[in-house]
Backbone as a chain_set.jsonl record, in Angstrom:
{"seq": "MPTLSDSHVVGPSNLERVRDAEKAMTAFVKAKEPRASDLDSVIGQTIQEYLVDMLADLRHLAQHRGLDFDQADRLARGHFHAEVGEGS", "coords": {"N": [[89.45, 106.168, 102.321], [90.901, 104.901, 99.384], [89.191, 102.935, 96.931], [90.088, 99.621, 96.282], [90.626, 97.933, 93.477], [89.933, 94.618, 92.484], [89.941, 93.46, 90.023], [91.974, 92.539, 88.3], [93.351, 90.767, 89.781], [94.997, 87.889, 90.903], [94.965, 85.523, 93.321], [95.508, 86.582, 96.7], [93.096, 89.016, 97.79], [93.087, 92.604, 97.295], [92.26, 93.89, 99.598], [92.868, 91.935, 101.487], [95.623, 92.058, 101.235], [96.059, 94.631, 102.232], [95.288, 94.216, 104.886], [97.237, 92.339, 105.698], [99.538, 93.924, 105.447], [98.939, 95.865, 107.35], [99.125, 94.308, 109.657], [101.881, 93.729, 109.66], [102.951, 96.332, 109.82], [101.839, 97.147, 112.263], [103.131, 95.365, 114.015], [105.739, 96.302, 113.696], [105.502, 98.945, 114.68], [104.766, 98.384, 117.336], [107.113, 97.144, 118.171], [108.847, 99.293, 118.179], [107.536, 101.071, 119.849], [106.355, 99.946, 122.552], [104.045, 100.546, 124.083], [102.074, 101.174, 122.302], [99.073, 99.982, 120.975], [97.896, 99.458, 118.559], [97.729, 100.575, 115.1], [96.243, 102.882, 115.237], [96.824, 103.954, 117.637], [99.339, 105.055, 117.817], [102.314, 106.373, 119.267], [104.181, 109.244, 119.841], [105.143, 109.474, 117.186], [103.947, 109.96, 113.83], [101.922, 107.786, 111.78], [102.912, 107.901, 109.206], [105.57, 108.662, 109.678], [106.472, 106.389, 111.028], [106.239, 104.596, 108.917], [108.251, 105.517, 107.19], [110.47, 105.034, 108.862], [110.293, 102.24, 109.026], [110.722, 101.476, 106.357], [113.334, 102.448, 106.044], [114.66, 100.844, 107.932], [114.234, 98.374, 106.72], [115.832, 98.747, 104.479], [118.33, 98.753, 105.732], [118.362, 96.093, 106.652], [118.278, 94.73, 104.191], [120.741, 95.538, 103.09], [122.48, 94.415, 104.978], [121.95, 91.706, 104.576], [122.748, 91.382, 101.996], [120.957, 91.927, 99.952], [119.158, 93.376, 97.19], [117.667, 96.193, 97.647], [116.604, 98.34, 96.132], [115.987, 97.139, 93.663], [114.06, 95.307, 94.549], [112.15, 97.121, 95.415], [111.416, 98.352, 92.982], [110.288, 96.127, 91.66], [108.205, 95.568, 93.454], [106.68, 97.88, 93.182], [105.769, 97.531, 90.547], [104.255, 95.187, 90.9], [102.296, 96.179, 92.642], [100.967, 98.089, 90.993], [99.947, 96.373, 89.047], [98.25, 94.843, 90.62], [96.322, 96.67, 91.462], [95.27, 97.302, 89.096], [96.39, 99.24, 87.433], [98.346, 100.864, 84.918], [101.913, 100.576, 84.682]], "CA": [[90.402, 105.223, 101.764], [90.522, 104.591, 98.006], [88.737, 101.585, 96.63], [91.124, 98.823, 95.643], [90.005, 97.012, 92.52], [90.491, 93.272, 92.408], [89.574, 92.922, 88.724], [93.108, 91.884, 87.643], [94.11, 90.126, 90.84], [94.955, 86.448, 91.097], [95.531, 85.296, 94.649], [94.832, 87.343, 97.749], [92.47, 90.271, 97.367], [93.825, 93.78, 97.739], [91.906, 94.132, 100.997], [93.69, 91.006, 102.27], [96.979, 92.606, 101.223], [96.046, 95.756, 103.179], [95.252, 93.65, 106.242], [98.558, 91.771, 105.974], [100.468, 95.038, 105.638], [98.627, 96.469, 108.649], [99.698, 93.429, 110.69], [103.327, 93.941, 109.666], [103.213, 97.687, 110.309], [101.507, 97.161, 113.685], [104.229, 94.682, 114.71], [106.89, 97.209, 113.686], [105.214, 100.049, 115.607], [104.834, 97.846, 118.697], [108.523, 96.908, 118.489], [109.445, 100.6, 118.442], [106.79, 101.723, 120.925], [105.569, 98.857, 123.142], [102.761, 100.979, 124.646], [101.088, 101.292, 121.224], [98.332, 98.725, 120.84], [97.573, 99.277, 117.147], [98.16, 101.726, 114.297], [95.482, 104.071, 115.607], [97.265, 104.433, 118.946], [100.773, 105.309, 117.767], [102.76, 107.335, 120.269], [105.466, 109.878, 119.551], [105.332, 109.716, 115.765], [102.782, 109.673, 113.002], [102.033, 106.533, 111.02], [103.8, 108.198, 108.07], [106.953, 108.617, 110.17], [106.798, 104.979, 111.258], [106.424, 103.979, 107.603], [109.6, 105.891, 106.752], [111.415, 104.281, 109.694], [110.24, 100.83, 108.646], [111.4, 101.335, 105.062], [114.769, 102.637, 106.283], [115.15, 99.638, 108.596], [114.277, 97.32, 105.707], [117.04, 98.995, 103.675], [119.462, 98.257, 106.526], [118.296, 94.634, 106.615], [118.665, 94.3, 102.843], [122.192, 95.718, 102.955], [123.111, 93.422, 105.85], [121.755, 90.381, 104.002], [123.224, 91.353, 100.616], [119.809, 91.983, 99.053], [119.037, 94.612, 96.413], [116.42, 96.846, 98.05], [116.061, 99.144, 95.027], [115.368, 96.216, 92.711], [112.845, 94.804, 95.189], [111.179, 98.22, 95.413], [110.903, 98.474, 91.607], [109.401, 94.99, 91.416], [107.013, 95.751, 94.296], [105.872, 98.934, 92.537], [105.113, 96.897, 89.411], [103.231, 94.292, 91.426], [101.216, 97.003, 93.169], [100.187, 98.64, 89.883], [99.203, 95.264, 88.432], [97.209, 94.403, 91.548], [95.23, 97.657, 91.503], [94.777, 97.458, 87.732], [96.924, 100.447, 86.799], [99.552, 100.68, 84.115], [103.123, 101.003, 85.366]], "C": [[89.964, 104.894, 100.34], [90.065, 103.152, 97.875], [89.844, 100.85, 95.893], [90.46, 97.779, 94.767], [90.707, 95.668, 92.562], [90.27, 92.651, 91.037], [90.711, 92.166, 88.041], [93.919, 91.038, 88.617], [93.896, 88.612, 90.834], [95.637, 86.209, 92.44], [94.791, 86.123, 95.675], [94.192, 88.618, 97.191], [93.317, 91.438, 97.862], [93.493, 94.128, 99.179], [92.685, 93.183, 101.913], [95.135, 91.49, 102.328], [97.093, 93.776, 102.205], [96.092, 95.216, 104.606], [96.594, 93.039, 106.628], [99.577, 92.867, 106.244], [100.212, 95.732, 106.972], [99.181, 95.624, 109.787], [101.206, 93.659, 110.8], [103.676, 95.311, 110.237], [102.919, 97.781, 111.803], [102.613, 96.491, 114.495], [105.457, 95.587, 114.784], [106.689, 98.338, 114.693], [105.313, 99.566, 117.049], [106.273, 97.565, 119.12], [109.222, 98.212, 118.847], [108.82, 101.282, 119.658], [105.854, 100.703, 121.565], [104.21, 99.279, 123.72], [101.685, 101.143, 123.568], [100.381, 99.945, 121.062], [97.975, 98.427, 119.385], [97.985, 100.533, 116.391], [97.417, 103.006, 114.659], [95.895, 104.627, 116.964], [98.762, 104.7, 118.974], [101.119, 106.46, 118.711], [104.071, 107.943, 119.791], [105.712, 110.21, 118.093], [104.012, 109.48, 115.045], [102.985, 108.333, 112.299], [102.967, 106.736, 109.83], [105.261, 108.117, 108.506], [107.386, 107.186, 110.469], [107.008, 104.244, 109.941], [107.82, 104.278, 107.079], [110.646, 105.114, 107.539], [111.457, 102.811, 109.293], [110.961, 100.597, 107.319], [112.91, 101.5, 105.217], [115.362, 101.395, 106.946], [115.201, 98.46, 107.626], [115.471, 97.501, 104.774], [118.28, 98.491, 104.416], [119.514, 96.729, 106.502], [118.76, 94.109, 105.257], [120.174, 94.421, 102.66], [122.93, 94.656, 103.763], [123.05, 92.02, 105.248], [122.219, 90.279, 102.554], [122.1, 91.333, 99.596], [119.762, 93.335, 98.349], [117.681, 95.262, 96.702], [115.8, 97.613, 96.89], [115.382, 98.267, 93.976], [114.054, 95.674, 93.289], [111.757, 95.874, 95.183], [110.581, 98.425, 94.021], [109.925, 97.35, 91.289], [108.103, 95.126, 92.214], [106.097, 96.815, 93.703], [105.101, 98.35, 91.346], [103.998, 95.955, 89.848], [102.022, 95.095, 91.916], [100.337, 97.533, 92.031], [99.368, 97.558, 89.172], [98.031, 94.844, 89.312], [96.042, 95.388, 91.643], [94.726, 97.981, 90.11], [95.22, 98.731, 87.055], [98.104, 100.066, 85.92], [100.756, 101.168, 84.884], [103.479, 102.346, 84.882]], "O": [[88.784, 104.635, 100.104], [90.502, 102.271, 98.616], [90.465, 101.401, 94.984], [89.812, 96.855, 95.26], [91.932, 95.597, 92.664], [90.397, 91.435, 90.891], [90.449, 91.24, 87.274], [95.044, 90.64, 88.314], [92.766, 88.127, 90.77], [96.765, 86.653, 92.656], [93.587, 86.347, 95.547], [94.694, 89.214, 96.239], [94.162, 91.274, 98.741], [94.356, 94.614, 99.91], [93.114, 93.583, 102.995], [95.798, 91.348, 103.356], [98.088, 93.902, 102.919], [96.855, 95.71, 105.436], [97.044, 93.203, 107.762], [100.387, 92.754, 107.164], [101.154, 96.142, 107.65], [99.66, 96.169, 110.782], [101.743, 93.77, 111.902], [104.595, 95.433, 111.047], [103.667, 98.427, 112.537], [102.994, 96.995, 115.551], [106.137, 95.635, 115.809], [107.592, 98.653, 115.468], [105.881, 100.256, 117.896], [106.62, 97.727, 120.29], [110.09, 98.235, 119.719], [109.502, 101.987, 120.403], [104.692, 100.598, 121.173], [103.313, 98.445, 123.836], [100.502, 101.24, 123.894], [101.027, 98.898, 121.019], [97.773, 97.268, 119.022], [98.534, 101.46, 116.986], [97.919, 104.102, 114.41], [95.376, 105.656, 117.397], [99.393, 104.589, 120.025], [100.33, 107.382, 118.921], [104.975, 107.217, 119.378], [106.439, 111.159, 117.801], [103.086, 108.879, 115.59], [104.101, 107.819, 112.238], [103.732, 105.836, 109.484], [106.096, 107.568, 107.787], [108.527, 106.808, 110.201], [107.863, 103.362, 109.855], [108.498, 103.383, 106.575], [111.599, 104.592, 106.961], [112.529, 102.209, 109.228], [111.719, 99.638, 107.176], [113.68, 100.772, 104.591], [116.442, 100.944, 106.566], [116.113, 97.636, 107.7], [116.059, 96.518, 104.324], [119.167, 97.882, 103.818], [120.585, 96.142, 106.349], [119.539, 93.158, 105.185], [120.813, 93.509, 102.133], [123.898, 94.067, 103.281], [123.989, 91.237, 105.394], [122.104, 89.217, 101.941], [122.258, 90.79, 98.503], [120.276, 94.326, 98.868], [116.674, 94.922, 96.08], [114.588, 97.542, 96.685], [114.321, 98.619, 93.462], [113.05, 95.596, 92.58], [110.583, 95.57, 94.972], [109.377, 98.646, 93.89], [108.861, 97.588, 90.717], [107.024, 94.83, 91.7], [104.876, 96.665, 93.72], [103.92, 98.643, 91.163], [102.926, 95.927, 89.243], [100.876, 94.741, 91.641], [99.112, 97.439, 92.094], [98.237, 97.801, 88.749], [96.952, 94.527, 88.812], [94.904, 94.982, 91.878], [93.855, 98.836, 89.947], [94.512, 99.255, 86.194], [98.775, 99.062, 86.16], [100.632, 102.102, 85.678], [104.477, 102.916, 85.324]]}, "num_chains": 1, "name": "protein.A"}
């Protein structure tokens, strides 16, 4: 796993962000496959496939709620690059 620099981070550390994302992804996987206990025990699909499914489902939610997923994705990309200390 790549090292996540916290040199430009204000607020939660990048490791805390990873842990929060793992909690969200684990909840999503468990909702889709109740027999899975965590991300290392996914059944039927790879974690990458679940990530794609989760992003697609978030697009459906955004459309249903009248949110702009593409704009949110652009902003999230910018936040990510700032948090890991990379230029956009």
